[in-house]
C-alpha positions in Angstrom: 205.4 -17.6 121.9 204.1 -16.4 125.3 204.9 -18.7 128.2 203.8 -18.5 131.8 204.2 -20.4 135.0 201.2 -22.4 136.2 200.6 -24.8 139.2 199.7 -28.4 138.5 197.5 -30.7 140.6 200.3 -32.0 142.9 201.4 -28.4 143.7 204.4 -28.4 141.4 204.9 -25.7 138.8 205.2 -26.1 135.0 205.5 -23.8 132.0 202.3 -23.2 129.9 202.5 -22.0 126.3 199.3 -20.0 125.6 199.5 -20.1 121.8 199.5 -23.9 121.8 197.3 -24.5 124.9 200.1 -26.8 125.9 202.3 -27.2 129.0 205.7 -28.8 129.6 204.3 -31.3 132.1 201.0 -32.8 133.0 198.5 -30.4 134.6 197.6 -33.4 136.8 201.0 -33.2 138.5 204.4 -32.4 137.0 206.3 -34.3 139.7 203.9 -37.2 139.8 204.3 -37.6 136.0 208.1 -37.4 136.2 208.3 -40.1 138.9 205.7 -42.4 137.3 206.8 -42.3 133.6 210.5 -41.7 133.7 211.7 -42.9 137.1 209.5 -45.8 137.8 208.9 -47.2 134.3 212.2 -46.0 132.8 215.1 -45.8 135.1 213.9 -48.3 137.8 212.7 -50.8 135.2 216.0 -50.8 133.4 218.0 -51.1 136.6 215.8 -54.0 137.9 215.5 -55.9 134.6 218.8 -55.3 132.8 221.4 -53.7 134.9 221.5 -55.1 138.5 225.3 -55.3 138.3 225.8 -52.4 136.0 227.2 -49.3 137.8 227.2 -46.9 134.9 224.0 -45.9 133.0 223.6 -43.5 130.1 220.3 -41.6 129.7 219.1 -39.4 126.8 216.3 -37.0 127.5 214.4 -35.7 124.5 213.2 -32.3 125.8 215.4 -31.1 128.7 212.9 -28.3 129.3 212.4 -27.4 133.0 215.1 -29.8 134.2 212.6 -31.8 136.3 213.4 -35.2 134.9 217.1 -34.6 135.2 216.6 -33.4 138.8 214.6 -36.4 139.9 217.1 -38.7 138.2 220.1 -37.1 139.9 218.4 -37.6 143.3 217.6 -41.2 142.4 221.3 -42.0 141.6 222.2 -41.6 145.3 219.6 -44.2 146.3 220.4 -46.6 143.5 224.2 -46.3 143.9 224.5 -45.9 140.1 226.5 -43.3 138.1 224.5 -41.7 135.4 225.7 -40.0 132.3 222.8 -37.8 131.3 222.4 -36.0 127.9 219.5 -33.5 127.7 218.6 -32.2 124.2 216.7 -29.0 124.0 216.3 -26.6 121.1 214.8 -23.8 123.1 216.1 -23.6 126.7 214.0 -22.1 129.4 215.2 -18.7 130.8 216.6 -18.0 134.2 213.5 -16.0 135.1 211.4 -19.1 134.3 213.4 -21.8 136.1 213.8 -19.6 139.2 210.0 -19.8 139.6 209.9 -23.6 139.5 209.4 -25.2 142.9 210.6 -28.7 142.4 213.4 -28.6 144.9 211.2 -27.1 147.5 208.7 -29.9 147.1 211.0 -32.8 146.6 214.2 -32.0 148.6 214.8 -28.5 149.9 218.4 -29.4 150.7 219.1 -29.9 147.0 218.1 -26.4 145.7 221.6 -25.7 144.6 221.7 -29.0 142.7 218.6 -28.0 140.7 220.1 -24.6 140.0 223.4 -26.2 138.8 221.5 -28.2 136.3 220.5 -25.0 134.6 223.6 -22.9 135.2 226.1 -25.4 134.0 227.4 -24.7 130.5 225.8 -26.1 127.4 227.7 -28.5 125.1 230.0 -29.5 127.9 230.0 -32.7 130.0 229.8 -31.5 133.6 230.0 -33.2 136.9 226.9 -32.3 138.9 227.3 -34.8 141.7 229.6 -37.7 142.3 226.9 -39.9 140.7 225.5 -37.6 138.0 227.1 -36.1 134.9 225.2 -33.8 132.6 225.7 -32.7 129.0 223.1 -30.3 127.7 222.8 -29.9 124.0 221.0 -27.1 122.0 219.9 -29.3 119.2 216.9 -30.3 117.2 215.9 -33.9 117.8 216.1 -34.7 114.1 219.8 -33.8 114.1 220.8 -36.3 116.7 223.5 -38.6 115.3 224.5 -40.8 118.3 224.5 -44.5 117.8 224.4 -47.3 120.3 225.1 -45.0 123.3 222.2 -44.9 125.6 220.6 -47.4 128.0 217.4 -45.3 128.6 215.6 -42.6 126.7 213.2 -40.2 128.3 211.0 -39.1 125.4 209.4 -36.0 126.8 208.7 -33.9 123.7 205.6 -31.7 123.3 202.5 -33.6 122.4 201.7 -34.9 118.9 198.7 -32.5 118.8 201.0 -29.5 118.6 204.2 -31.0 117.2 203.3 -34.1 115.2 206.6 -34.1 113.4 208.3 -35.2 116.7 206.3 -38.4 116.9 207.1 -39.9 113.5 208.8 -43.0 112.2 211.9 -40.9 111.2 212.3 -39.6 114.8 211.9 -43.0 116.4 214.3 -44.5 113.9 216.9 -42.0 115.3 215.9 -43.1 118.8 216.3 -46.7 118.0 219.8 -46.1 116.6 220.9 -44.2 119.7 219.9 -47.0 122.1 222.1 -49.9 123.0 220.7 -53.4 122.6 218.2 -54.0 125.5 217.8 -50.3 125.8 214.5 -48.8 127.0 212.5 -45.8 125.8 209.6 -44.4 127.9 207.1 -41.7 127.1 203.9 -40.3 128.6 202.1 -40.7 125.2 199.9 -43.6 124.5 198.6 -42.7 121.0 198.1 -45.6 118.6 200.0 -43.8 115.9 203.0 -43.3 118.2 202.9 -47.0 119.2 202.8 -48.1 115.5 205.6 -45.8 114.5 207.8 -47.3 117.3 206.9 -50.8 116.2 207.7 -50.1 112.5 211.3 -49.1 113.3 211.9 -52.2 115.4 210.8 -51.5 119.0 208.9 -54.0 121.1 206.2 -51.8 122.6 204.0 -52.2 125.7 201.2 -50.2 127.1 201.4 -49.4 130.8 199.1 -47.7 133.3 199.7 -44.0 133.0 200.3 -41.3 135.6 197.5 -39.4 137.3 195.1 -38.0 134.6 196.3 -40.5 131.9 194.9 -44.0 131.4 198.0 -45.4 129.6 201.6 -44.6 128.6 204.2 -46.4 126.4 207.4 -48.2 127.0 209.5 -49.5 124.1 212.5 -51.8 124.2 215.2 -52.5 121.7 215.5 -56.3 121.9 218.6 -58.3 121.3 
């Protein structure tokens, strides 16, 4: 499928798939979406509500994609004084030509350009130390093949939308997500579809609607209660 780089409303780039009329991040702002959905309502929520004294946090990202969510998380670990073990699952990694055109480091922290590059150049299927507070394992894997159980504190569910890949937003996928989370774990996603919320609830999640990022009225956060 043909992919091209486009600019979103906050000036940050994303990848657009012409055949699907779908992009990796919100056209209303890729960086804004990452910070609102995954950092504010995912990582920060978990740290403030469940892990004030917990130094080590494990995160699973469903859709490593451009590396934006991993990059913003790596930068946050310095501020939070937490050590994050980050697993990014991606069946179709972006190319060097594509990630070299992304401007996240220039907009967020120009001094961390090498950090962003390292997220992409580090080997796949290996747990790599990116910074003193951030470890990354990238997996080339379909989401349906994930077999981890009781390993993660937070899941960033950033798959392509249900309009183009409905099979990624089903009860069977969220059952896998539920199993991978530790008790009191948190899953966040930009989606707010009723069918997605009901699928999460059916597998055992407690789900809440939250205000969405720019351009979206709502998003979802799901918790695995004790």
